[in-house]
N, C-alpha and C positions, 0 to 999 in steps of 0.2 A: 161398374161403379168401385171406386176408389177409397180403400179404410186410411184414414188417417190416425196413426198412432199417436196420442197425445197423454201427457201428463197430467194426471187427476190435479183439481187446483185446490188450494189451500182451502179448506172450512174458512167462512165469513167469522171473522175474528172479534173479539169485544169491543166497543172503541167509548166504553163507558169515562169518563173522568170526573173530577169534582166540576160542580160549577157554583155559580150564585156564592151563598154562603156556607155549602155544605160543609168545608174545610172547619171552619168556626163552630157550626152548630155539632160536626161529629167530634170532636175534641172537646168540646163542652159537653157533650155526652157521656164521657169516658167517666166512669164511676171508679173511683181507686178502692172502693171496697170489693169489687168483684174482681180486681187485678190493677195493684200498680203498675204492669207491665204495657197495658194497650195504648194510652196516649203516647208514651213514647214510643212503643214499636210502630203507632201509625205515621208518627212523625219521621220518625228514621227512615222508613218504606220510603214516603214520598221525597226525601233528602238523599236518598243512595241509589233507588231502583232495585235494591234486592229482591232475591226472591223471599218468600216468607222460609221456605227450606233453609236458604243461606244464614237468614235471620234466628230461626229459632228450632228448636229442637223439634223433628219431628218423630212419626212410629209410624213401621209399617203391621198393620194388622192382618192374620192369615190362619186360617184354620184355629182361631181363637187364641191364637198367639202372640204376643206385641215381640216386635223385633226391633230394637233401635237402627235407624239409620242414620240420623243425622245428629248431632250436638247442638248446630247451629254456630252463629259468631262466638267465638271465644277471646275473652282479656287476651290472650298471649298472641292474638291476631291482629291487634288493635296499637297501631301507635299515633298517639295524640298529639305528639310533637310533630311528625311527618304529617299528620291528619291522614291518616291512610287506613283503611280495614283490609286483611289478607285475606283471601277466599280459598284455601286449599283444595277443597272440593265442591264442584258446582254442578248444575243440572248437566252441562254440557260435556262435563268432564275435564274442563280445562281450569287451573288455578286462575285467581285474577284478584289481581288489590282496585280497590274502590275508593276514589279520592273522598275526602269527608267535607263537606258544607260547614260553616261557622256554627251553623241550626243543630248540625248532625253531631258535631264536638259539644254541644252544650248538651243534649239531650244525654253523650254520653257520660258527659262530666257530673250531670245531675242524678245518674243509675246509681242505687246503691250497691253495694260489691260485698258478694258473700264468699270469704279466703277460702272457704270448703267447695264454692263450685264455679267451675272456670267460664260456665256459660254468661254472654253480655245481658243476655234476657233470661231472667231465671224464670220460664214458663216453657209450655209446649206451643204447637201451632194449635192444637185442638183446643187449649185454654184460649189462646188469643181469637181463633177464629169464633168459637162463641161469645165470647165478650164484645166482637167485632160487631156480630149480628144483632146481639142487645142494646148495644151502642145506637148502633143504625136506626133502629126500631124507637128508641128514645130521641132521637134526633130526626126524625119523620123523614129518613133518608131510605128511597127504596131503589132497589135492582144495582146496589154498590158490594160489590166482594172487596177482600183483602186484597188480591192481587190486581183488581184496578187500579191499585196505588202505584205498580210498577209502570202501568202505562202513564200515569199523572206524572212519574216521575222524568220518563221517558223524553213525554212531551213539553215538560218545562225545562228539563235542558235543551232541547232544540230550541224553544222560544226564547233562553236566556242568550241564544246566539251560538250555540258550541256545534260545531261540524258533526256530520254524520259518523265518521269515523272516531270523533271524542265520545260523543254518545254511546256508542258500540263499544268503546271500552270501558265506560262505567258500567254498563247494564250486561253488557257479557253475550251481546248477540254475534254470533258468528257470519252471520250474511246481513248486508242491507236490506233484504227481502222481508227477512223477521223482524229486523230493526222496524221497519214500516209498519209493520202489524202494530207496532205497540206504540209508536208514536201519532197523536192526533193532532194536528195543528187546529186552532180556532180561526175561523176566516178575521173575525172582529181584532184578534189578537194581530195576525198577518198584517190587517189594513195599518194598523197602527205601524208597523214599520214602514211603511210606503211612505209616510208624510217626513 
């Protein structure tokens, strides 16, 4: 008997995207009384493909202590004239500069600014997560996570005709294999390109 040494397979990734009118329903369900940051954060995530930890302040809890991990996106790293947002620290350890769409620029332009707070989104991931869950319930949307918006963004970039390396440069994926796990193209959208 020959034993073949195989690499373990990646676990099955999520392929959840927004469909139908879910984006409109989700945005309509964003209640400014809960947090003024939710609607802009959702749109910005869809437009940029940024991870929540790159956008929002995150905290790590251990032994009943909280340790600040990331300050999230800072105004000093945003250049509206060049239409870019620089991320000096990302999950994979490499800095990257994300191009900003017109819609992302509009979101940033409309955000309130606190001169004493350097963060673009003046809230934490935990605050957005809780508000996101409540908005999904109000909108009647099931099984959608904030991180799924990153999948949505990568898929939309591909559907717009960006090449794999261009999408990877925006999302920060180091390998095309990982990018493939985040890009979920719809057959009906591909069919339209064939005409």
